[in-house]
Each structure stands twice: as structure tokens, then as C-alpha cells.
N, C-alpha and C positions, 0 to 999 in steps of 0.2 A: 641298772637302768639303762635303756636301750638310747643311740644319738639318731637324731634324723637329720640329714641337710636337706634342705628345699634351696631351688634354685631358680628365681625371676629371671624377665630379660632384660629389665633395668633398674636400675638403685631406687628410685621413684616406688616403682611397684612392687619390691621385695619390701620397702618401709609399708606402704600400707596394706600389703598382703599379713604382713605380720603384727601388725597394728590391729587387723580385724581377728585375727586368730588368737592371739593372745589377748584379747580385750584393752590391751592398751598397757597389759602388765608386762614389758620386756625392758631388758638392759641392749645396748648398742654400741656399738664399737667401731674404729674405722681398718679394714681390712690391709693386707701390707702393699699393696698395690694403689694405694690412698685414693681409687674412682669408687670403689664399693663399702659397702659397709656390711655387718655381720649384725643382726636382731636375734639374741638368745631366748629362749623361757621354758617354762616346764607346761606338760601339758597333757592329754590324752592322743594315742596314737595304736589304733588296731586293739583298744580296750584295755592297752598298758598305759603306766605312766612312760615319758618319752621325755628326752632335752630335746629340740627343736634346735636347729641353726639354720634361720633363715640369709639368704645372702642372694647376688645377684650375676650375670655378666652384664658386659654394655653390647648386646647384638651377636651378631655371629664371633666367636672364638675364634675360627680357624677359616684361612680362604684357600683357594685352591691357585696355586702357581707351578710353573715349570722350573725344573731344577737347574741350576748353574749356569753353566754356558749357554743354555736355550732362553737366557735371558736377554741376551745380547743380540742384538742386530745386525754386525757387522758379521759374526762368528755363523750365523744360519740359515740355511735356506729355508725361507718363511714354509717351504714345501711340508717340509720336515716335523713341521708343528701337527698336522693330523694324524700322522699314528708313530713317529720315531722319537719326537720328544717327551721323555718322562713326565708326570706331574707330579706333587707332593700338597698334603696340608700345611700352610704356615700358619703362625698366629697372627691372624687378623691385625692384631694393634700390639706389638712385641713391645713397645714401651709400658703397658697394664699389665706385663706379665702376667696375663689372664691363668694361664695354665697352673703356674706354681701358686697363685692365688688359691685355685683350685684345691689342689694337689694339698696345701697348709691346712684348709678347712677340711676337708673332704674327710682327710686320714682318721682313722679310728672309727670313723661311722658306721652305723650298723644298717640304716636305710636311706635312699635318698627321691625325696619329692620332685618332680619336676612341673615347674610353674612357667615353662615359655609360654609368647602369644601361641592361640591355639588356631594356627594357621603352617601349609607346609614349611615356608622358611624354620618357623616355633620348630618343628618335627624336627628337621637337621637340627639345629643348635641342641636340641636335645640328646641327640648321640654325640655332638660335639664335646658336652659336658662328661658324658659317659665315658666317652674313651679317655677323657681324662680323669675322673675319678675314682672308678672302679678299681683299678689297679691299687691303690692306696685304703679302698676302704677293707673293713671287716669281711671274713670268706666268709658266707654264709652254710647254716648247714645245706643237707641234699635238697630238700625240695622247699625251703624258706623262698618267700619272694621278699626281694629287696629295691626291685626298681618302681615306679610309682608316676602317673602321671594324671597329673589333675588341670580339667575341662573345665574353661569357664569363658563368658563373652565380655563381662563388667566387673569395675572395682567396687562392689557393692557387698554387705555384708550377707545376705543371704545367696547370692549366686557364691561368694569364695567359702563359706561355710558349707554348702550345698556339692560345691567341687571336692572340698577338703571329703566330705562324707562318700563321694562315689569318684575317688579317684581308678585308673587305668590303667592302660600299657601306652608309651609310646611308639608311633606308627613306622615300622620301619621302611614300607613303602615311600609315603611320603617324602621319606628323608632320603630315598635314593632318587627320586625323581628331580629334587631340589640339587642333588649332587649330579645329576646327566644333564640337565641345564648349565650349569656353571662351568663343567667342562667343554660343552659345545660351544657355550659363550666365548669361552677363554681361547679354544682352539682355532673356531673355524675365525672371530674377531683378529684374534692379535695375527692371522698370518694372511689377510686381506690387508690388516690395516697397516702393518711392516712392508707388504710389497710395491701399495699402491701412493703411501707416506713418503718410501724412497724414492722411488720413480718420479714423483711428480714433483718434490721439493729440490730433485738432484738436476730439473729442470726449468721451473719457473720460479720468479720471484717473487710475485705478489699475489697467491695465493691466499695470506690473510688467515691464515691458520697452522698451528702449529704440530696437528695432528690429521691426516686424512683419515681419519675413522670407518670401519664397517662393522657391523654388528647386522646379525641375524634376524633383531627386530629393528634397531634404530633406524636401518635402510627402508626397510619397506613404509615407513613414521613418517619419512622423510620425502618416500616415493610417495603418500596422497597429497603431501603441499604442493609436489612439483605440480602434480596430476592437475590441478583445482590449476596451478599458476598456468599450465601448457592450456586449459580452457579459456581464458583469462584473454593470454596473448593470440588465440585462434579464433576470438570471437568477432563477427562480423555483424556490427547493431542492422537491424532491418525497420525500414519505416511501417506503421501501420494506422488504421483510424477507426475511431469509436465516435457512435454517437450518441448523443446526450442528451437527452430532456428532460424539462422542467414543468410541471402540473404547477397549477395554483389551486388547493382545495378550495382556499379562502380568503379574502381579500390580503390580509397581508402574510399570510406563509407560502411557503414554495417547495416542494418535493422532488427531488433529484431521482430521476428513475434508470436502472441499471438495460442496458440493450441486450436479448437473449442470444442474438448471434457474438456476443460479446466483442471482435473486431474486424476488418478485414483488410488484407496486404495490400488492395489495389486502389488507388485514389478514387480511378473514374467509376468503379463500383461502388464506393462509398460516398460519392457524391450523388451516384444515382438514386441508394436510398434517402439522401438527404433532401434531394426533392420531392421524391414521391410523401414521405412522413409530412413535409410542410404542406400538401396541397389541405392536410387535415388541419379542424380548429380547435378540437375537441379528441381528450382521451379516454375512450371507452376501459372502465372495470371488467373483465372477463372471468377472474376469480379471484374468490378470496378464501384463503387458505389457513387455519389457527392448527397451533400442534405446541403439545407440549413436550418441551424437550430436557435432556440430563446431560449435565457434566460431569463426571465421574473426579470423586474423589483418587488424591494419587496414589501410589501404590505405596509400601513402606519403601524406606531410604535403603539402598547401597550402594555401595562406594563410588562405580561408576555417577550414577546420576548425581553422586554430591558433589563428585568434582566437575561436570560439568554444570552445575548452577554455580558454584562456586567461582568458575570463571567465567561464564557468560554473567551472571546477575551481579556476584560478589566484587571482579574485576583482580582475583587472586587467582596465580599461578597453579596449579596443579601439585607441583614437588610444594609448594608453601600452602597449600591449604591440606594437603596429607601431613605436614611436620605440627600443624597447627591441631587438625583433628586427634593427633596419636599423642599430643598434650593433654586438650582434654579428656581423652581416655585415661591417660594414667594417675591424671586427678582424680577422677572418678565421676568427671560430669558425661558421660556419654560412654556406649557399650563401646565393642572393638569396632571400629572405624575401618577392617580390611573384611569386606563381604562382599558376597555374590549373590546374597538372597534377597529376595522380595516380600517374603511371606512368615507372618508371625505363625510360631507352634502353635499348637491350641492351649498348652497350659501356661504360657506366657502371661506375666500377670498386666495387662494394660491396664486398668483402672488403679493401681499401684503407683506408675508411672505417672498416670495423669493426674493424681493425686499431689506430688510433687510439687506440679506447678501451678497450683488452687490460688498462691499469693503473688504473683506474679503480677505488677500492675498492668504491662503490655497486653497479657491474654487471661488476665481474673474471670473476665464475667465469663467470657468463651465454655473456661474448664467447670466452672461451678455450671453452668446449665447444662455442659453433656454431665456431668457426673450425676445432678440430680434427676436429666430427662431418661437417662441410659447412652451408652455409647454404641455406635456401631458396629459391627466387626468388621476389621480391614479387609479391604479386598484380596481376596486370592489370586497371591503371585506366584513366582520361581523358587522353588526351594533348591538353592544348591547342597544341603547338606552342612552348611560350614559354620556359621555363625546367626545369628538373630540380626533382623536389619538394625540399620544404627538408631538407637534411639537416647532422649536425654534418660542420665538415671537420678541424677538429681539437679531441684533450682540452683540458679542461676544469678548474680546482680550482674549488669553490666559495669560496676566499679572492680567487682573481684576479678573479672575477665579482662575487661580494656580491649579496646581495639577490635581488630581481626578475630581475635577468639570470640570475644560477645558477637559479632556478625555473624560467623559460624556456627556456634549455639543457639542463637536466634533462631536462623534457617532449620537448624536441625529439630527446634522444639515444633514450629511451626508445622514443619512437617508432619509431625509425628502427631500432634494434635489433628491435622488434615487428614488422618488417615483413618482417624476414627469418629471424624463428623461426618454427616449427611451428606449426600451429594446436591450441588448445585443445581436449582430446576428452573429454568424457563420457559416464558409463552414465547412462540416465534408466530407470527403472523407475516405471509407471503401474500400480496397483492398483485395481482396479471394485470396491465395495461397493454390494449391496442391503440397503435396512432397512425392508422391508414390500414394497410396490412402487415405492418412490420409488431413484433409483440417486445414488453418492457416488464420489465420485474421492479418490485419495492418490497425491501425484507425490513422487520423491524423488531425486536427480541424487548422483553419485559420480564425481566427476574421475578419467580413467585417464591422461591424461597433461598436464601444466598449459601446454604449447607458453608461448605468447607471455604467457599473464598470469603468468608468473614474474617479467617485465620491468615489466609493466603490472600490479600487481596490484589497481588500482581494478577490471578487469576479469574478477576472478576469481569462479568460480562459488560461491554461497555455502556456506557449510558449512552441513547440514541434520543432522537428526536421521536416523540412520541405519532405513530402514524394516524389519518382521522377518518374516523368511523364512516365504513362506507359498505354498497352489498353491489353482488354480480349486476351491471347494466348502467351504472352510475356516468355519469359523464363531467367531465372536469376541464376547466381550459387551459391550454399550453400557454407555458409562460414564455419558453423559450426551447428551441429546437438547436444542437449547433455539431459540428464537425471536430473533432478533437487529432490533431497529428502527435502521434510518439513514435518512440521507438524502444526497441529490445534493449536491455541492456545486459551488461555481463552478469556473470554471478562473482562475487566476491570472495576474496583470498579466505580460506578455510578460519576461524575461528577455533581453539583450543578446544571449546566443548564440542564441535563436529570432527575435529578430528580425533576427540577420546572416542564420540560413538563409531565411529569409521574403525577403530580400533578395536574395539570389543565387540562389533559386527563381524569383522574379519578374523575374530581368534589373534590378533597381536599383543604380547604381554598378555600380563595378570593382571588385577584389579590392583595390587602392589607392586607393579614393575611399571604400569604405562605412565605417571608422571614422571621416572628415572628415562624413560624413551624421551620423551618428547623435551626435557630437560637439556640432555644429552647435544637434539638436532640444534638448539639453543645456545648451547656450549661451544661446540665446533663450529659455530657459525656458520653453518649453514639455512638458518633461518631466522629472521629477527623477527621479533612482537612488535608489531605496530598498535595503533588505539584501538578499543572496541577489543582489547587483545587476538588478531588475527594475526597469523603465522606468513610472512613473506619470504619464499627461500633467495636466498642470497645468489650470486653468480657460480660458485662453486656447486652450492648446494644443486642447481639446476644443469651443470655438466658432468656431475657426478651422475644423478638417476639417467639423464639423455644417456651415457657413456654405457652406464648399464643395461638400459632398455636394447642400445645397441649392439651389446656382445651379448648378453646374457637376460633376458626379461626376466626370468623367476630372482636371481637376486636382487630383484625391489621390489614384486611381485607380492602380494601377501600370501598367495596361494603356500608354497613350500612352508613356511614357518607356522602356518594354520596349522598343518598336516604334523607337525614337529611338534607341536604344544599338546596336538590330541596323542599323539604317541606316549608323551611324557606323563599326561592323566590316567593313558592307563597304566603306564607304570604304576603310579601315585595309587592305584583303585587294587593291583597286582595280577592286574592282567595281561603286561607286556612285562619281558625279561630287559634288566637295565642294560646287561654289556651288547645284547644285540641290538637293541633301539640305536645305543651309542655307534657300535661300528656299520649298522647300515647307513645312518644320518651322516658322520662321518667321511664316510666312502662317497656318498653322494656328493658333497660339500668338494671333497678331495677333487674328484672329476672337474667340477666346476669352476676350483682354484687355476688347476691348470689350463683348462680350457682360457680362461679369465687372462692367464698371463701370457696365453700364446695371443689372444688377441687383442690385447692393450693397446695396440696402434689405432684402432677405432677410438678408442675413448681421448687416446693423445690430441686425435685432430681434431674434437671439438675444446681443447683444453688452448690450444695453438692457437683460436678463434679470440678467445675470451681473454688469455693471460699470456703476459711477456715471459720470453727466456730470460733466465740467471742472468746473459752476458748483458740484456737493454735493460738491466734493472740497475736501480742503487746506485750511490757516487761513491768514487776513487777514495779510500780513505789511506791505507798505509802498504807497504811495497811486500812484495814475496818475495818469502828468503831462497827461493829457488830460481826463480827468473828474475827479479830486481824492477818487475813493474809493478804498479799500483792495483792494488785488489779492490776491489768494488766492496759497497759495505749495503746490504739488503736491509733495509729496517721493518719491511712487513714480515708477521710471525710466521715461522720463528727468525728472527735475525740472525745473521750469518753474512762471514766474508765470502766475495767469489772472485778467483781468480782464470780468466777468460783466457789467459796464454794457457797455463798449464790445465784447465779445464779441471781445476780444483775446488771443491767449497767445504769451509770450516763452520762449525758450531759455534758459537757465541755462548756465557751467559744473558740469560733472558729476562726480560721485565725490569730495565734498565735503561740507562746511556751509556753508548761507547762513544770513544774520540781519541784521537792519538794521543800516543805518551811519549811527547819530548822527542821524538823523531829515535829515541832508543831501542836497540837493537837486543834479541838474544842473544848470547854466545854461544847458544848451542847450535843453531838454524841458521842465523840470520835474517829473521823474522822482524819484521818492526814490531813493538810490541804496542797493545791498545790498552788505554785505561775502562774499566767498568765501573758503575755509578750508579746508586739505586736515588742519589739525590743532596740536598744537602746535610740532610738528619739523616742518611742513612748512612752505609758504608761503600767504601770503593776500595779497588785493587786492580794492580796492572795485570794483564796477561799475553802470552805468547799465545797465537793463533795455532803454530804446530803444534806444542808440546800441548794445548786445553783439549785437542784430537787426539794427539799421538802422546801417550806420559813416555817421558825420556830416560823414568828411571823406577825401578821393581817396586820401592814402595809407594809408588803414585798411581791416581785412576784419572780415567778420562775425565776430562772436567772439573781440572783443576786448577786455579790459577796463579799468581807468582807467589803468593803467600801461601801458598801449600809446596812452593818447590822446594826439594831438597838441595838444589846445587849448594855448593862448600862454598863458593867463592861468588856470585852473580851478588847485584847489589841489591838487588830485588827480589831475592828470593826470601822464604822463612828461615833461612840460615842466619841470614843476617837483620833482618827485622823482626824478628821473633822477640817478644818479650817475656813472658811468663804466662803458665796455664789457666786458661777460663775455668772459673770457679760455679760456673751453669752447665758445663756441657762436658763430657768425661774427655773427648779426646782434643776438642779447642785448645789452639794455643793465640795468645794476644798477640796481633802483628800490629807496626807500626804505620799508620796510613801516613808516608813521605809527603802526598800530595796537598795534604788536610789545613797547611799553615797558611794565616795564621791562630786557624782555628784547630791546634792538633788535635789529633784524637786515635787512640789503638781501637781494634776491633777483632771480633775471636772469627777465625778463617774456620767456622762451623757453625756456629749457632748468630744470635745476631745483637749480641751483647755490644755496646760500645762503649768504649772509657773515654770522657774528652777530659783532657787537661792542658797544662803549660798555653793557657790563650794569652797571643801575642808576642809568644816569643818569637826567638830570632832565629833560629837554628835548634832543632830535635834530631839529637844522634841515638843508635843504639853504641851501647861502648861491648865491648869483648868482656868486659869483666864480669861476673855474676853475684847477686847478694849473699851474704853468708848466712841470714837468717830461713830465704826461702827459696833460694834457688835461680829467684828471676835475673835475666839479664837489667847490668845498670842503664842508666840514660843521662847524655851530657846535654844538660840546657842552656842555651843560649841567650839571654833576654837583653833587649834595650835597654841603656841606661835609665831612658825616661819613663819607662812604664815596668822596669825591674820589680815586682814582689818578694824577690829575696831581701833576707835581714843585711841590714847595712850595707846597703846601697851595690851590693851584689849582682855581678850581672849573667857570671857563669856557676854551674853548681853539677854537681854528679852524682848521683845515689838510686837508691832503688822505688820506683815509684809507689809500691806497696809500702815499706819499710819506713822511708827516710821519713821524719819529722818536719824536715822542711819543704816536703814536697806534699806532706799530708792533705794541707786547705787548697793544694792545687789540682788535685786529682777530682772529676765528677762521673760519678758511674750513669751511663744511662737509664739503667734497669737499679733500683735501690738493693733490690733482693741477692741482685750479680755481684755484689760489694765483696771484694778479695776477703778470704779469712784471717787472714795478717790483724785484717782490721775490728776482727771480731770479739778481741779480747786476749785470747790466748796467746803470748808470746814467747812460746815454745818451738825449737828449732823444727822446723818443718820440711819436709820433702816436697817439691814442689816441679815444674818444670825447665830445666835451665833452658840454656842456646845451644848445645851442642849436640849433636849426632843425631841430625833425625828427628830430635825433640820426642822422645816415646815418654808416653807418659809416665812419673812416677808414682810410688805409694802415695796414695794420693788421700788427704783428710777428708770425707766427705763432710763440711758442716752443715746442719740442719737450716733446711730455708725459711723463714719466716710464711708465715700461713698466707695473709693475705696481705693487699696494697699496704697499705695503714702500719701493720706489724713491721712490715718492710723498709717503709720510710723510720721508722721508729729506731730499727737496729741500727740502721744507716747515721743518724744523726747523732745518738746518743755518744 
């Protein structure tokens, strides 16, 4: 019997697809990486009985990155990243060990069916899976086909079974277009980002952004926002005047007329028109026009329109809306949410989808009426050849989906029902009046057939006062004529919906990446999201864009990226050579980069006006070991220390507070130590600013504090304060926090495990001796007589934190699942982490962690 491996893009999809294909008759087990499951069943494949193994990946298996030294910002000139720097594919998430997992499951399989999402990214992941699995699969006979690709748009029984019966092949060209985009974005983005981040953060202290990033799509996206900001700033309001007339067709009612000239910008001329019209006592009807008009039903829904409506009407950011749409898709409620198509294929079962909605109380009546009277064929839209438009695939209730999930599903469903409903028809009446020589108009609308506006009431024709019945030549008394003074107003800041429209129009990003680019400019502190989801550029965002315009406008204009996107699409269609496109585009940007570097002074002039130099920023904190003058602590992101005398800047750990550490000095370089803390509940450790940036020992890396320093005699080092091996992570050591008393704690120097112990102890010291059982360092504890929890009123005790029965009740782990293995029942001798010789990991028993929080608590308290 042949074995068929099937791979989906997410674990939940694998389960749904396996359930459909096996008709619920399958066995499931967890894979070795703990994140993916394997669903097995027996069925028919290509006319033969076969054993199926359905599993999944978790998005991309591999990611592109530079090798070795090219990942270092300090060792490599950013210009080298365009051509010299070699790249390699690395595992996207090493913790998931996805390649090993796929090889274990693929070993001995005869065929593979790829159920990855049907878009360009999905095709790319297909080849990542094949690269991992093909070497371990059984070798096929000469002509035998072993690789199959399933094409589907929704997780429904019909669509999945249809895909299984019509298997194709993965598309190499589409996968290559994604590879090209990844490499271009990596090389161009990293080169510009590294250069401008190092240049400006080395000069200015209040940029308030840890990364001054550049992206071929991200920067033009920011450009649109700043362009609108500039229009607002340069706008000069003008005063204009409008003539407003009211007539009284009947005694009680009045009708407001609009002036045919609309407005005039000269006060004297406006006054002249007012004087002329005031001479007339009556308004004469010059013409009455009645015309039946149609408001067209919407086109079928694609990704960009869904994101626009989610932002403008539902108040959801594009990234958030996309995440919800993907969840609805994986649960089978809607079809695939990444599509550019607004046209339904001829064979699409519109009635079937509509019948699903016949029992929902919100739109049951409308749906039943459509089914009995017959549906309208949706309008002919754009067919991009990818997926059908976004469609509800099964009925849902508010209780099932809840919150934002329901709101997005409700909109998608209403939009779908509207596409098969009738157009909205209304009668428009236009009455033209003359008051003296001036013409005025009044327009009224009456709905004759609401059509799709019943299901989309926000599109309905607004109710207006009905116009009086009149004929040409009728005269009406004038109620009042007055002159209104008004001012032109500036445009508002761009909304997310308007920005999405601009990005689509200019070809910046794809339907999948648009939300990511908008999210990036928010994360980088280039724009802030104001009320009404309007995007207001920050000072940094404005200066950057103005700087790009000053040096090379093409870096920020959408034209060059739009041309690159077209080239990438040609690769996907097999009409352009992958290597040529890559080489040509990188060559253009390399030249632009060199020109940018040579002209950076232009952007720097703008920066000088808006931001303060490092020497003028921050407060004095600790002394420099070279000149013994005070260095300034700059709190704005990224926080750092700057010595204005030596003109040196030292980076610090982020996302915490920094203060002087008892004016103690590093024995190696004489710099004053500082203490980093993540708060009273978090961990804290001292560090030497110089050692943190220039590791003193070979076994240390940049960015290590005193709790990882292997100095043999320094009282703050790992050698003196390390207690024992962390049980949660592979390489961590639990280190005593000597500043934490009287609420003493030790914290892992690699992960976030914290152990609270010996509360109210007077002193806690790490002893040079080690435990016979677990090799951890012993601890000397000294309590006050009044508060001593030790038996027999003792105040001092020395023992192992993990093994000593006297200490057992005095130790409380912050994460119960991270309990030391010695407390788990096994009393045999265990190799652990001692205190000597740099604390290399010993042969470590890896205790099985409890599966969930409750199990963890149970394991801890038993």
C-alpha cells in the first residue's frame, strides 16, 4: 500500500481538510515539534488504496538572511549588502524544528500532496516543503509522478473533494517571484536601514525610534501620508460667498434652493447679486425634470475593498482585519480572504451559498425573497485569475464568532447578498427656478425600488422632504434671500481606507502585504493613528520623507516600486528571468544608495532643525571609565549612554529602567556600573556600559550584563552569583539578584524565569561550595531573629535551594511549570550546573513539562 503525505499551511487547516477527506474517520497524534498534528486514515488515491498522513507547517518553513559576519552592523559596510554579501535560507522558527519534523513524517512516503494556500506565498512554501521532504521520500520509478498540488478557495466539503479529484502541480515561477521579492527587500531594506540608523542615532538623542528603517514599499507608503500632511500645512483658507434663497410653496412649508453659480470669491460681486435678486418678489419655475436613476449594486468583494470597509466603517486596522479574516477562513466560514478578483466564475454556486443564509434572523426574509424571485447575476468585475471573491461559505451566529469576528463576517455576508440583489432605483426630480436674472435649483429623490440597499442600509438614498407638485411658469413667494460667508477648508489627514486605495492605485505592495506596510510605519513611530483611523505623520516621519525628496525623490515616490512589482509579476507569469530582474533592480538601488550616502548632509540639515544633538540630550548618570567625566543617559528610544568628552555612545538593554548601581566600578575598565530593571515583578541585573558593548572575554557576546560575565573574581559576575541551571531553557543559569532584598529572588540570565525565596532575610550570599545531589551552589541565608522561619529559632542556615528540606517551603517559583527537577520526585544524583569554570551545561535531564497551567500548578503543589 502506498503512503501519501499531505501538507497544509496551518495546523487547523490540516485538521479540517483531513476531517473532510476521511469523512471523520481518522486517527490523530501530535508531531515531534509539539505544534503540528498528524492525522492518518486509509483511502483511495489515483485508483489505488493508500495510507494518508495529513499534517501542516506553520507558515513559511524557511526565511532568507545574510550569513555570518554580514549580520553584524559593526563589521560590514552596508554597501556590501547589495552584491557581495551571500544569503542563505534559515529555518523561519528554529524552535519548531519544522524541517526535522517534515523529514520524520515524510520518510518512506511515496507521494506528496501540497495543500498550501493558493497564492504566491503558498507556492513558495510548497517548494520549501519539497526541499525538506524529497530527499527522504521513496525514490519513484522513472516516469512515475509523485508531487501533486491541490487548488482550493474555501474549506468546504465540495471544494476540498473537488481539489482532491483535480490535482495539479506547484508553480515554480510564482515561487521564484516571492524569492526575488524577499531578496530585494532584505538587501535594499537592510543597507539603507543600517546606514541611516547608525548615522542619525549617533548624532541625535530624541528621535524616539529604535530603528530608522527604510523599505521599498514601506517608504512610499509613508510618503503618501506626509504628502497629505504637507498639503494641510501649506493650505491657505480663502473666503467665499454663497447666495441662499428660500421659497414658500405653501404657508407652513419652505424650500431651500441652491444657487447655480455655487459660489463667488469677491464680496462686492456677491453683494451685487444679492441686491439684484432682492428686487424680485417671486420665484418663477423655469423647468421641472423627472428622471429615473439607478444606484448600482456593489461588485463582488476582494481583499482591498474588505480592508477599506473594515477600517472606515468597522474601525479595525488592516492588520487586525486580515488576522480575523484568516481565522474565519480556517474555520470554514468564508472563502480565501486574499484575492484581487471581483468577478464570480460562471460555474460558481451562488444559490448554494445564498441558501446557507436562509435561516439567519438578520437577513432571512431578504434571502428567502431572492431565492423565490430569482437572483440577479453579479456585476462583471475584474478577474485576476487567482481566487473567487470573498464569500460566506457557511451560516454563523453572533454567539459563535463573537465581537470583531462577527462584525466582519456580517459585513462579508451582507456584501455577498447585495451582489446578487437588484440595483436600487429612484426617481430624481430637478426643479429650476429664476429669481430675477439668477437661476436656482432644487433636487428631490424618491426611492421606487430599494434593491440591494435593504441589506446594506448604509448605502440607501437619504430621506428628503418631498418637493411640491409644480409646473413650468408657476410662481412661489420668496421667504428669504441671504448671503452666507464661508471659507475653503484644508483636506483632512489620510484615513487608512484612503491610504489602501492609493497603495492599490500605484501598485505598492500586494493584497497580502498592504496591511503589513501600514502596520510597519505605525510601529516605527513614523505615523500615529488618530481618531477616525486617520494617519498623522510624526516629526521623524516628516523629516525622513522631506530628506528623501531633497536627496532622491524616487526613494519615496511610488513609481520605482510600482515598476519593480510589475517585473516581479512577470517572473510569476514566466515572462521575465529571475536572475536578470534581481541583478538589474539591485544595481539601480546600489547606485541610489551610494548617492544617498554621499548626499546625507541634505537630510541631516533637516534633522538638525527638528532634533537635539546627543550632547544636548539626556541627564548625567554614570562616569566614563576613560575620562572619568559623567556620561549622559538618553531615555528616548533606543535608550543609551553618551560621553560627550570622548564622543562615544554605549547602547543599553531596552524596555526597562536604568539607574546608577551604588557607584561601583567594573574591575576591567573602571566604568561605573548601572542597574537595569524591568520593574518590581520582573528581573534586574547590573552591567558595565563598556563590557556590554565590547565583550571582554571570548565566551561572551555583545549585549551581556554582569549576570552573564565570566570574570572569575568580580563580585557581580556569573562566577560569584550563579546558583544553578535553569530548568526551562537549555543554556540559562539562575543568578542571585543581590539588589532584591528583602524580597530576595534569583533570575535566569537567558529566559524570564524568576524564583522568589527567603523573604525578609537579612542577608543572602552564594557559597563557594556546591550541592552533592544536584551540583548547584549552596546559599548562606541570615534571618532577623524576630522574623526567622527556620526551625528552633535559628537565624542562619546554609544549604541547596533545590534539595535542602529546610528551604523547600521558602522557595516560590514564579512559573510553576519551571520547577527544579529535584522537586519532581526523582531523588537520584543528577548532573546539573555547578558554579565553576564558566558554567558550561552538564549532561542535563530534561524533565517533561506539564501540558497546561493547571497541570503545572498540580505538579508544583503535589
